[in-house]
C-alpha positions as CSV (number, residue, x, y, z in Angstrom):
1,X,0.0,0.0,0.0
2,X,2.8,2.4,0.8
3,X,4.3,2.0,-2.6
4,X,1.0,2.7,-4.3
5,X,0.5,5.8,-2.1
6,X,4.0,7.0,-3.1
7,X,3.1,6.4,-6.8
8,X,0.0,8.6,-6.4
9,X,2.2,11.3,-4.7
10,X,4.7,11.2,-7.5
11,X,2.0,10.7,-10.2
12,X,3.6,7.4,-11.5
13,X,0.6,6.1,-13.4
14,X,2.7,3.3,-15.0
15,X,3.5,1.8,-11.6
16,X,-0.2,2.1,-10.5
17,X,-1.3,0.2,-13.6
18,X,1.3,-2.5,-13.0
19,X,0.3,-2.9,-9.4
20,X,-3.5,-3.0,-10.2
21,X,-5.1,-6.4,-10.8
22,X,-6.1,-6.8,-14.4
23,X,-9.7,-7.8,-13.4
24,X,-10.4,-4.4,-11.9
25,X,-7.8,-2.1,-13.6
26,X,-9.4,1.0,-15.2
27,X,-8.8,1.6,-19.0
28,X,-7.0,4.9,-18.1
29,X,-5.9,6.8,-15.1
30,X,-5.5,10.6,-15.1
31,X,-3.6,11.9,-12.2
32,X,-3.4,15.5,-13.4
33,X,-6.1,16.7,-11.0
34,X,-4.8,14.7,-8.0
35,X,-4.6,16.6,-4.7
36,X,-1.4,17.4,-2.9
37,X,-1.0,14.3,-0.8
38,X,0.6,15.0,2.5
39,X,0.5,11.8,4.7
40,X,-0.4,8.2,4.9
41,X,-1.5,6.3,8.0
42,X,-2.0,2.5,7.8
43,X,-4.8,1.8,10.3
44,X,-4.9,-2.0,9.9
45,X,-3.3,-4.6,7.6
46,X,-3.6,-8.3,7.4
47,X,-3.0,-11.2,5.0
48,X,-4.4,-14.7,4.7
49,X,-2.7,-16.9,2.2
50,X,-2.9,-14.9,-1.1
51,X,-5.4,-12.3,0.0
52,X,-4.5,-9.1,1.7
53,X,-6.5,-6.3,3.4
54,X,-5.3,-2.7,4.2
55,X,-7.3,0.0,5.9
56,X,-5.6,3.3,5.4
57,X,-6.1,7.0,5.7
58,X,-4.4,9.5,3.4
59,X,-4.4,13.2,4.0
60,X,-4.3,15.8,1.3
61,X,-4.4,19.5,0.7
62,X,-6.3,21.4,-2.0
63,X,-6.8,25.1,-2.6
64,X,-10.0,24.8,-0.5
65,X,-8.3,23.2,2.5
66,X,-7.5,19.8,4.0
67,X,-9.2,16.6,3.3
68,X,-8.8,12.9,3.7
69,X,-9.4,9.7,1.8
70,X,-10.0,6.6,3.9
71,X,-10.1,3.2,2.2
72,X,-10.5,-0.5,3.1
73,X,-8.5,-2.1,0.3
74,X,-8.3,-5.7,-1.0
75,X,-5.2,-7.1,-2.5
76,X,-4.4,-10.4,-4.1
77,X,-1.0,-12.1,-4.5
78,X,-0.1,-13.8,-7.8
79,X,3.3,-15.1,-8.7
80,X,4.9,-13.5,-5.6
81,X,3.5,-10.0,-6.4
82,X,0.7,-8.1,-4.7
83,X,-2.0,-6.5,-6.8
84,X,-4.6,-4.0,-5.7
85,X,-8.1,-5.4,-6.4
86,X,-10.7,-3.1,-5.0
87,X,-11.6,-0.8,-2.1
88,X,-14.4,0.8,-0.2
89,X,-13.7,4.5,0.1
90,X,-15.0,7.5,2.0
91,X,-13.7,11.1,1.9
92,X,-14.0,14.0,4.3
93,X,-12.6,17.4,5.2
94,X,-10.3,18.4,8.0
95,X,-10.5,21.7,9.9
96,X,-7.4,21.9,12.0
97,X,-7.3,24.8,14.6
98,X,-4.3,27.0,14.7
99,X,-2.8,25.2,17.7
100,X,-3.7,21.7,16.5
101,X,-1.0,19.4,15.0
102,X,-0.7,20.0,11.3
103,X,-2.5,17.3,9.3
104,X,0.6,16.7,7.2
105,X,2.1,14.7,10.1
106,X,5.1,16.9,10.7
107,X,4.3,17.2,14.5
108,X,4.4,21.0,14.2
109,X,1.4,23.2,15.0
110,X,-0.9,23.9,12.1
111,X,-0.4,27.7,12.3
112,X,3.3,27.4,11.5
113,X,3.4,24.5,9.1
114,X,1.4,24.0,6.0
115,X,-1.0,27.0,6.2
């Protein structure tokens, strides 16, 4: 999951296609309008045989403010490689206060970090 997150951050669509299972892979992937991804938190991960599950939360910033994408992802292992299969997603917005930790994960206060 971390490698796919990094590919979204770096807009590496070729890698995303290679790591996406052919049964669910989209015909095309346009990353031009992707938000500015700031952090990834893996909430839970497990594997059983050749099936994997990852629950993650990714934080991003847009011109309108902070948001997050949370997903419960399913992966399958074939020939020693993991492939993304599908996921249940939800999105939301974040409203950090001036003295709250910055959503980017830096540990700094919001007022002095990414504002």
